[in-house]
Backbone as numpy.savetxt, mean C-alpha at the origin, in Angstrom:
# Nx Ny Nz CAx CAy CAz Cx Cy Cz
8.58 -9.93 8.74 7.82 -8.72 8.76 8.71 -7.70 8.85
9.61 -7.55 9.67 10.46 -6.33 9.92 11.96 -6.34 9.13
12.14 -5.27 8.61 13.52 -5.32 7.91 14.43 -4.88 8.88
15.55 -5.58 8.93 16.74 -5.10 9.94 17.31 -3.98 9.21
17.43 -2.88 10.14 17.80 -1.52 9.64 19.31 -1.54 9.22
19.59 -1.08 7.97 20.91 -1.06 7.50 21.41 0.19 7.34
22.48 0.67 7.95 22.80 2.20 7.90 23.36 2.72 6.73
23.92 1.75 5.94 24.39 2.00 4.50 23.57 2.14 3.41
23.40 3.01 2.80 22.24 2.91 1.65 23.09 2.28 0.42
22.21 1.41 -0.32 22.88 0.62 -1.39 23.13 1.66 -2.65
24.06 1.17 -3.40 24.51 1.96 -4.49 23.41 2.38 -5.37
22.46 1.28 -5.55 21.30 1.61 -6.51 20.54 2.71 -6.02
20.35 2.88 -4.71 19.53 4.00 -4.14 20.05 5.39 -4.50
21.37 5.45 -4.83 21.93 6.71 -5.14 21.85 7.09 -6.59
21.38 6.22 -7.45 21.21 6.53 -8.86 20.24 7.73 -8.81
20.78 8.73 -9.81 19.94 10.03 -10.08 18.81 9.60 -10.91
17.70 10.54 -10.95 16.64 10.46 -11.81 17.03 10.29 -13.33
17.99 11.07 -13.65 18.48 10.97 -15.05 19.07 9.69 -15.42
19.59 9.05 -14.52 20.09 7.72 -14.65 19.04 6.68 -14.87
17.89 6.82 -14.24 16.67 5.96 -14.31 16.24 5.75 -15.74
16.28 6.79 -16.50 15.92 6.76 -17.77 16.80 5.62 -18.67
18.12 5.92 -18.34 19.18 5.14 -18.99 18.98 3.65 -18.59
18.69 3.27 -17.37 18.69 2.12 -16.98 17.28 1.33 -17.49
16.22 2.08 -17.79 15.09 1.62 -18.32 14.09 1.03 -17.23
14.25 1.56 -16.05 13.31 1.00 -15.09 13.68 1.89 -13.75
12.47 1.97 -12.92 12.45 2.85 -11.70 12.99 2.00 -10.61
13.88 2.64 -9.88 14.46 2.10 -8.63 13.51 2.00 -7.50
13.16 1.02 -6.83 12.35 0.96 -5.61 12.83 1.84 -4.50
12.07 2.44 -3.70 12.54 3.28 -2.68 12.87 2.40 -1.48
14.06 2.66 -0.94 14.50 1.96 0.25 14.07 2.57 1.63
13.67 1.67 2.51 13.18 2.08 3.74 14.26 2.86 4.58
13.94 3.93 5.24 15.00 4.52 6.03 14.57 4.53 7.62
13.39 4.10 7.99 12.97 3.94 9.49 13.28 2.55 9.87
13.77 2.28 11.07 14.05 1.10 11.55 12.80 0.29 11.90
11.63 0.80 12.00 10.43 0.25 12.31 9.64 0.06 11.10
10.05 0.13 9.93 9.35 -0.15 8.78 9.12 -1.53 8.49
8.02 -1.89 7.87 7.60 -3.32 7.50 8.01 -3.31 5.99
8.92 -4.11 5.59 9.53 -3.93 4.44 9.40 -5.42 3.83
9.00 -6.55 4.19 8.76 -7.90 3.79 9.95 -8.56 3.39
11.02 -8.10 4.06 12.36 -8.68 3.60 12.46 -10.28 4.30
11.60 -10.50 5.32 11.61 -11.90 5.77 10.64 -12.65 5.13
10.07 -12.12 4.26 8.87 -12.94 3.61 7.53 -13.12 4.23
7.48 -12.53 5.39 6.12 -12.82 6.19 5.07 -11.74 5.72
3.94 -12.36 5.32 2.88 -11.27 5.03 1.54 -11.96 5.69
1.76 -12.78 6.88 0.53 -13.44 7.46 -0.22 -12.29 8.03
-0.09 -11.17 8.15 -0.92 -9.99 8.52 -1.80 -9.37 7.54
-1.44 -9.92 6.31 -2.22 -9.15 4.99 -3.09 -10.11 4.32
-4.27 -9.71 3.85 -5.20 -10.59 2.92 -5.83 -9.68 2.13
-6.29 -10.29 1.01 -7.13 -9.70 -0.18 -8.57 -9.60 0.28
-9.14 -8.54 0.08 -10.61 -8.28 0.31 -11.53 -8.31 -0.88
-12.53 -9.38 -0.94 -13.41 -9.47 -1.94 -14.81 -9.44 -1.55
-15.21 -8.35 -0.96 -16.31 -8.19 -0.26 -17.46 -7.62 -0.90
-17.18 -7.10 -2.39 -18.37 -6.57 -3.10 -17.97 -6.81 -4.62
-18.97 -6.50 -5.57 -18.90 -6.80 -6.95 -17.59 -6.37 -7.56
-17.23 -5.12 -7.00 -16.04 -4.47 -7.67 -14.57 -4.97 -7.19
-14.63 -5.58 -6.11 -13.33 -6.22 -5.71 -12.67 -7.06 -6.64
-11.40 -6.84 -6.78 -10.63 -7.71 -7.77 -10.26 -8.96 -6.98
-10.07 -10.09 -7.74 -9.53 -11.40 -7.13 -8.12 -11.54 -7.49
-7.42 -12.50 -6.67 -6.13 -12.51 -7.05 -5.38 -13.37 -5.86
-4.16 -13.10 -5.70 -3.42 -13.71 -4.57 -2.21 -12.86 -4.13
-1.78 -12.93 -3.00 -0.59 -12.16 -2.35 0.72 -13.05 -2.20
1.80 -12.37 -2.49 2.96 -12.98 -2.19 4.17 -11.78 -2.06
5.48 -12.29 -1.57 6.35 -11.34 -1.42 7.28 -11.69 -2.70
7.66 -10.69 -3.42 8.40 -10.78 -4.65 9.70 -9.78 -4.46
10.52 -9.86 -5.07 11.79 -8.99 -5.28 11.78 -8.38 -6.47
11.92 -7.01 -6.38 11.89 -5.91 -7.53 13.15 -5.30 -7.43
14.08 -5.48 -8.50 15.26 -4.83 -8.32 15.95 -4.69 -7.31
16.09 -5.92 -6.44 16.76 -5.93 -5.24 16.10 -5.58 -4.13
14.64 -5.35 -4.09 13.96 -4.94 -3.05 12.72 -5.77 -2.92
12.33 -6.33 -1.72 11.32 -7.10 -1.50 10.04 -6.29 -1.20
8.89 -6.70 -1.68 7.69 -6.02 -1.54 6.64 -6.99 -1.67
5.42 -6.52 -0.94 4.21 -7.41 -1.17 3.34 -7.14 -2.50
3.22 -8.15 -3.13 2.50 -8.03 -4.38 1.08 -8.69 -4.44
0.25 -7.85 -4.94 -1.22 -8.35 -5.31 -1.32 -8.72 -6.58
-1.27 -10.02 -6.91 -1.27 -10.67 -8.38 -2.90 -10.61 -8.74
-3.31 -9.72 -9.58 -4.69 -9.77 -10.02 -4.94 -10.76 -10.98
-5.71 -11.82 -10.66 -6.03 -13.10 -11.65 -7.05 -12.56 -12.79
-7.57 -11.36 -12.84 -8.39 -10.86 -13.96 -9.70 -11.71 -14.01
-10.14 -12.15 -13.12 -11.44 -13.07 -13.11 -12.59 -12.13 -12.77
-12.53 -10.94 -12.14 -13.46 -10.12 -11.91 -14.34 -9.93 -13.16
-15.63 -9.88 -12.79 -16.66 -9.81 -14.00 -16.92 -8.18 -14.40
-16.35 -7.37 -13.54 -16.58 -5.98 -13.76 -15.37 -5.46 -14.75
-15.71 -4.35 -15.55 -14.62 -3.74 -16.29 -13.43 -3.49 -15.54
-12.21 -3.41 -16.29 -10.96 -3.32 -15.57 -11.03 -1.96 -14.86
-11.48 -0.95 -15.59 -11.36 0.60 -14.90 -12.30 0.53 -13.68
-13.25 -0.26 -13.37 -14.20 -0.24 -12.37 -13.71 -1.09 -11.24
-12.71 -1.99 -11.43 -12.14 -2.86 -10.35 -11.38 -2.23 -9.36
-11.52 -2.56 -8.05 -10.76 -2.29 -6.92 -9.90 -3.27 -6.46
-8.66 -2.98 -6.36 -7.69 -3.95 -5.73 -7.71 -3.65 -4.29
-7.94 -4.57 -3.18 -8.13 -4.17 -1.88 -7.20 -5.08 -1.09
-6.33 -4.62 -0.45 -5.49 -5.29 0.72 -5.69 -4.81 2.09
-6.13 -5.92 2.87 -6.38 -5.47 4.41 -4.96 -5.87 5.12
-4.55 -4.89 5.97 -3.44 -4.98 6.81 -3.87 -5.24 8.30
-3.66 -6.13 8.99 -3.99 -6.35 10.37 -3.00 -5.83 11.28
-3.24 -4.62 11.87 -2.54 -3.89 12.65 -2.21 -4.44 14.14
-3.41 -5.09 14.46 -3.43 -5.69 15.78 -2.30 -6.84 15.74
-2.09 -7.55 14.87 -1.04 -8.57 14.73 0.34 -8.07 14.72
0.37 -6.72 13.95 1.79 -6.16 13.90 2.29 -5.43 15.09
1.42 -4.62 15.69 1.88 -3.88 16.75 1.39 -4.34 18.09
0.48 -5.31 18.24 0.01 -5.76 19.53 -1.20 -4.67 19.91
-2.17 -5.24 20.39 -3.29 -4.26 20.84 -2.99 -3.23 21.76
-2.05 -3.46 22.58 -1.63 -2.42 23.54 -1.18 -1.08 22.93
-0.64 -1.32 21.64 -0.16 -0.08 20.96 -1.03 0.55 20.14
-2.32 -0.07 19.84 -3.11 0.48 18.93 -3.54 1.85 19.15
-3.90 2.35 20.54 -4.21 3.69 20.78 -3.17 4.77 20.31
-1.90 4.27 20.27 -0.97 5.10 19.90 -0.98 5.80 18.48
-1.51 4.88 17.55 -1.37 5.22 16.37 -2.04 6.59 15.70
-1.36 7.36 15.08 -2.02 8.68 14.59 -1.88 8.92 13.09
-0.89 8.24 12.54 -0.79 8.18 11.16 -0.16 6.94 10.62
-0.15 6.46 9.20 0.32 5.36 8.63 1.01 6.03 7.27
2.35 5.45 7.19 2.81 5.92 5.76 3.42 4.77 5.16
3.27 4.63 3.78 3.74 3.33 3.06 4.11 3.91 1.44
4.50 2.91 0.85 4.69 3.06 -0.67 4.06 2.00 -1.38
3.37 2.49 -2.66 2.80 1.56 -3.42 3.35 1.67 -4.57
3.12 0.51 -5.47 3.67 0.54 -7.08 2.60 -0.32 -7.80
2.72 -0.05 -9.15 1.76 -0.69 -10.03 2.81 -1.15 -11.32
2.44 -2.12 -11.70 3.12 -2.74 -12.93 2.26 -2.77 -14.19
2.71 -3.01 -15.32 1.99 -3.31 -16.54 2.37 -4.53 -17.18
1.30 -5.46 -17.48 1.63 -6.71 -17.95 1.23 -6.84 -19.53
0.84 -5.81 -20.06 0.42 -5.63 -21.54 0.83 -4.21 -22.01
0.71 -4.07 -23.26 0.95 -2.54 -23.91 -0.48 -2.02 -24.04
-1.33 -2.26 -23.06 -2.78 -1.84 -23.10 -3.23 -0.40 -22.84
-2.02 0.23 -22.13 -2.14 1.56 -21.97 -2.12 2.51 -23.10
-3.08 3.42 -23.42 -3.09 4.14 -24.49 -2.90 5.59 -24.15
-1.77 6.20 -24.47 -1.20 7.57 -24.06 -1.91 8.76 -24.94
-1.59 9.77 -24.65 -2.32 10.90 -25.26 -2.02 11.03 -26.79
-1.01 10.54 -27.37 -0.80 10.41 -28.56 -1.46 9.17 -29.42
-2.17 8.44 -28.57 -2.88 7.22 -29.16 -1.93 6.00 -29.28
-0.94 6.03 -28.76 0.14 5.06 -28.68 -0.15 4.00 -27.61
0.19 2.68 -27.97 -0.10 1.61 -26.96 1.25 1.56 -26.24
1.25 1.67 -24.92 2.36 1.70 -24.16 2.37 0.41 -23.07
3.44 0.05 -22.80 3.32 -1.19 -21.75 3.76 -0.18 -20.51
2.69 0.31 -19.78 2.83 1.06 -18.68 1.46 0.94 -17.91
1.62 1.21 -16.53 0.26 1.08 -15.82 -0.64 2.25 -15.90
-0.07 3.49 -16.21 -1.02 4.68 -16.36 -1.12 5.25 -14.91
-2.17 5.92 -14.66 -2.60 6.48 -13.47 -2.76 5.45 -12.34
-2.28 5.79 -11.05 -2.44 4.91 -9.98 -3.08 5.63 -8.86
-4.47 5.44 -8.81 -5.48 5.97 -7.84 -5.70 5.14 -6.73
-5.34 5.69 -5.44 -5.62 4.89 -4.21 -6.09 5.71 -3.10
-6.51 4.86 -2.04 -7.14 5.39 -0.83 -7.35 4.38 0.15
-7.93 4.35 1.11 -8.18 3.43 2.05 -9.12 3.81 3.15
-9.34 3.04 4.22 -10.19 3.28 5.25 -10.00 2.26 6.39
-10.69 2.46 7.61 -10.66 1.47 8.59 -11.85 1.63 9.57
-12.08 0.51 10.46 -13.09 0.62 11.25 -12.46 1.26 12.58
-13.08 2.25 13.24 -12.39 2.76 14.46 -13.35 2.56 15.66
-12.72 2.63 16.96 -13.58 2.41 18.06 -14.49 3.59 18.54
-15.31 3.85 17.65 -16.18 4.90 17.83 -17.71 4.31 17.34
-18.50 4.13 18.31 -19.85 3.52 18.10 -21.04 4.52 17.79
-21.87 3.97 16.85 -23.06 4.74 16.58 -24.24 4.42 17.49
-25.37 4.87 17.33 -26.55 4.68 18.02 -26.92 3.40 18.16
-26.58 2.44 17.26 -26.78 1.16 17.23 -25.75 0.30 17.67
-24.72 0.94 18.39 -23.66 0.21 18.95 -22.67 -0.38 18.04
-22.72 0.01 16.87 -21.81 -0.49 15.71 -20.65 0.54 15.56
-19.31 -0.13 15.26 -18.28 0.80 15.21 -18.20 1.47 13.82
-17.61 2.69 13.85 -17.65 3.56 12.66 -16.65 3.32 11.62
-16.96 3.39 10.26 -16.14 3.29 9.37 -15.41 4.80 9.20
-14.12 4.64 8.86 -13.40 6.10 8.78 -12.53 5.98 7.46
-12.79 6.88 6.63 -12.10 7.04 5.27 -10.71 7.87 5.44
-9.82 7.34 5.04 -8.42 8.03 4.64 -8.41 8.92 3.52
-7.64 9.76 3.51 -7.39 10.57 2.23 -6.88 9.91 1.04
-7.48 10.13 -0.07 -6.97 9.48 -1.44 -5.66 10.13 -1.81
-4.88 9.49 -2.59 -3.62 9.90 -3.15 -3.35 9.17 -4.46
-2.60 9.82 -5.38 -2.56 9.11 -6.64 -0.98 9.54 -7.21
-0.59 8.70 -8.09 0.63 8.84 -8.76 0.51 8.34 -10.29
1.50 7.93 -10.93 1.48 7.37 -12.12 2.77 6.94 -12.92
2.68 6.25 -13.84 3.85 5.86 -14.73 3.20 5.61 -16.03
3.79 6.38 -17.15 3.37 6.40 -18.52 4.30 5.99 -19.48
5.33 5.62 -19.11 6.38 5.10 -20.09 7.02 3.70 -19.90
7.08 3.40 -18.49 7.83 2.26 -18.01 6.91 1.16 -17.62
7.27 -0.09 -17.58 6.36 -1.21 -17.15 6.21 -1.40 -15.58
7.09 -0.54 -14.95 6.88 -0.52 -13.41 7.00 0.95 -12.89
6.10 1.23 -12.05 6.12 2.56 -11.69 7.05 2.80 -10.65
7.36 4.11 -10.14 8.24 4.45 -9.12 7.30 4.38 -7.95
7.86 4.58 -6.70 7.15 4.59 -5.52 6.19 5.59 -5.53
4.95 5.37 -5.19 3.79 6.24 -4.89 3.54 6.39 -3.30
3.82 7.44 -2.76 3.75 7.53 -1.30 2.43 7.74 -0.78
2.09 6.92 0.19 0.68 7.15 0.76 0.75 7.61 2.17
0.00 8.40 2.71 -0.10 8.61 4.20 -1.52 8.74 4.67
-1.92 7.88 5.50 -3.32 7.86 6.18 -3.07 8.61 7.60
-4.08 9.46 7.86 -3.89 10.17 9.09 -5.31 10.02 9.96
-5.17 9.85 11.23 -6.41 9.83 12.12 -6.66 11.44 12.49
-7.30 12.03 11.67 -7.31 13.72 11.91 -8.26 13.96 12.95
-9.35 13.00 13.38 -10.21 13.21 14.47 -9.99 12.19 15.71
-8.78 11.94 15.87 -8.41 10.96 17.05 -8.99 11.50 18.30
-8.81 12.75 18.54 -9.15 13.33 19.79 -10.75 13.20 20.15
-11.53 12.83 18.94 -12.88 12.48 19.23 -13.35 11.13 19.25
-12.29 10.47 19.27 -12.52 9.03 19.57 -12.49 8.24 18.09
-12.16 9.06 16.92 -12.07 8.33 15.90 -10.68 7.73 15.42
-10.32 6.66 16.21 -8.98 6.04 16.14 -9.23 4.47 16.66
-8.15 3.88 16.82 -8.09 2.45 17.22 -7.95 2.47 18.86
-8.47 1.26 19.45 -8.21 1.24 20.86 -7.62 -0.26 21.21
-7.10 -0.35 22.43 -6.78 -1.85 22.74 -7.86 -2.60 22.88
-9.20 -2.31 22.81 -10.06 -3.39 22.78 -10.32 -4.06 21.41
-9.65 -3.67 20.38 -9.92 -4.03 18.90 -8.77 -5.07 18.61
-9.32 -6.33 18.88 -8.50 -7.43 18.67 -8.19 -7.67 17.13
-9.12 -7.10 16.19 -8.90 -7.43 14.77 -8.75 -6.08 14.09
-8.10 -4.91 14.74 -8.06 -3.81 13.94 -7.17 -3.98 12.88
-7.66 -3.37 11.70 -7.03 -3.42 10.42 -7.36 -2.07 9.58
-6.51 -2.06 8.50 -6.94 -1.00 7.58 -6.79 -1.36 6.19
-7.50 -0.87 5.22 -7.48 -1.16 3.88 -6.70 -0.28 3.07
-5.76 -0.96 2.24 -5.17 -0.05 1.12 -5.85 -0.42 -0.32
-6.44 0.54 -0.94 -7.18 0.12 -2.30 -6.68 0.97 -3.26
-6.78 0.26 -4.49 -6.42 0.96 -5.70 -7.60 0.81 -7.06
-7.71 1.94 -7.57 -8.93 1.80 -8.47 -8.72 2.61 -9.70
-9.45 2.72 -10.73 -9.41 3.42 -11.91 -8.20 2.89 -12.74
-7.99 1.45 -12.75 -7.04 0.66 -13.33 -7.07 0.88 -14.98
-5.85 1.36 -15.57 -5.96 1.58 -16.88 -5.18 0.61 -17.73
-4.66 -0.42 -17.20 -3.98 -1.45 -17.95 -4.06 -2.70 -17.04
-3.79 -4.00 -17.78 -3.73 -5.20 -17.03 -2.49 -4.98 -16.08
-2.67 -5.18 -14.77 -1.63 -4.59 -13.95 -1.88 -5.24 -12.46
-0.77 -5.47 -11.80 -0.64 -5.94 -10.54 -0.28 -4.72 -9.65
-0.37 -4.83 -8.19 -0.30 -3.78 -7.17 0.71 -4.31 -6.14
1.35 -3.39 -5.67 2.58 -3.78 -4.80 2.57 -2.69 -3.61
2.82 -3.13 -2.40 2.93 -2.46 -1.20 4.23 -2.57 -0.47
4.92 -1.65 0.15 6.02 -1.70 0.86 6.33 -0.57 1.78
7.21 -0.73 2.71 7.67 0.31 3.73 6.69 0.76 4.52
5.80 0.01 5.24 4.73 0.50 5.93 5.34 0.84 7.40
4.92 2.03 7.75 5.44 2.52 9.23 4.36 3.17 9.82
4.13 2.81 11.12 2.95 3.48 11.90 3.70 4.61 12.88
3.10 5.84 12.79 3.60 6.85 13.90 2.66 7.18 15.05
3.32 7.76 15.89 2.55 8.25 17.24 2.05 9.79 16.86
1.48 10.34 17.89 1.19 11.89 18.01 2.37 12.65 17.69
3.47 12.36 18.13 4.59 13.16 18.12 5.38 12.81 16.87
4.98 12.08 15.94 5.90 11.54 14.77 6.91 10.58 14.89
6.79 9.83 16.04 7.80 8.86 16.38 7.18 7.58 15.65
8.19 6.80 15.10 7.59 5.56 14.59 7.39 4.53 15.83
6.32 3.61 15.65 6.12 2.67 16.55 6.73 1.42 16.46
7.54 0.80 17.30 8.19 -0.56 17.22 7.05 -1.55 16.71
7.50 -2.52 16.04 6.78 -3.73 15.76 6.70 -4.85 17.00
5.60 -5.34 17.33 5.61 -6.22 18.58 6.42 -7.54 18.10
C-alpha cells in the first residue's frame, strides 16, 4: 500500500517538458510525500470498482507499471451498454482500511493523481484527424459523511470536479485532483464510527476507448499535514 520514501529523485523525474516530446511519452509524477499511497507493494485490497447504476463502466483493477512507476489501473472491459461518452468509470477507496477508524475525523482533504490512456485512434481532434489519445479527462467524486438527515440516513457529499487532457500521446500526464471537506465544522466529514468510510473517484465524458489510472493518494489534516497510513 505505502511506498517507502526515497530521498533521491530518479533521473526520469528530472526530464524537462521539452524532452517529453522527444521521448514520445509523458513521465508519471513521482510521490514526494512519505505517506503517499503509491501501489509500489502491489496492494489494492482497499479499492474496488462500483457498478451501481446503468452508466457505470465494467472492468477490473490491477497494479501496473507505467514507465517505471506503479499505479492502480481500471481496465474498462467495454461491456457497458451505454454510449462511451455517457459511461462513468468509478473506483471506491476504503479509507477506514487505510487509515484506521480512529484517524477518520482528522481528514480534511485528499490529493491524488489520475491518468488516462488510449487504446485506439478513435479520438478526433479539431482538424478532424484520428489520434491515439484519450482526449479530455473529466473527473470528480464524493463520499458518505457522518451527518444524518431527518430519516437518520447519512448524507452524500460531492467533492469538486476537475479535469485535464491529452490530445497527442496515448498516455496522459498526471491530472491532479484535490477533494476537500469544506463544511467539516458543520459535521460534513468522516467520524470514527464509520467502519466502511470510503470515497469515489470517477471519470466521465470519455472520448476514446480508454483505461483509467490512480496514483499518489495522500490524506491531509486541518493543518495540511499528511496523515500516516495505519
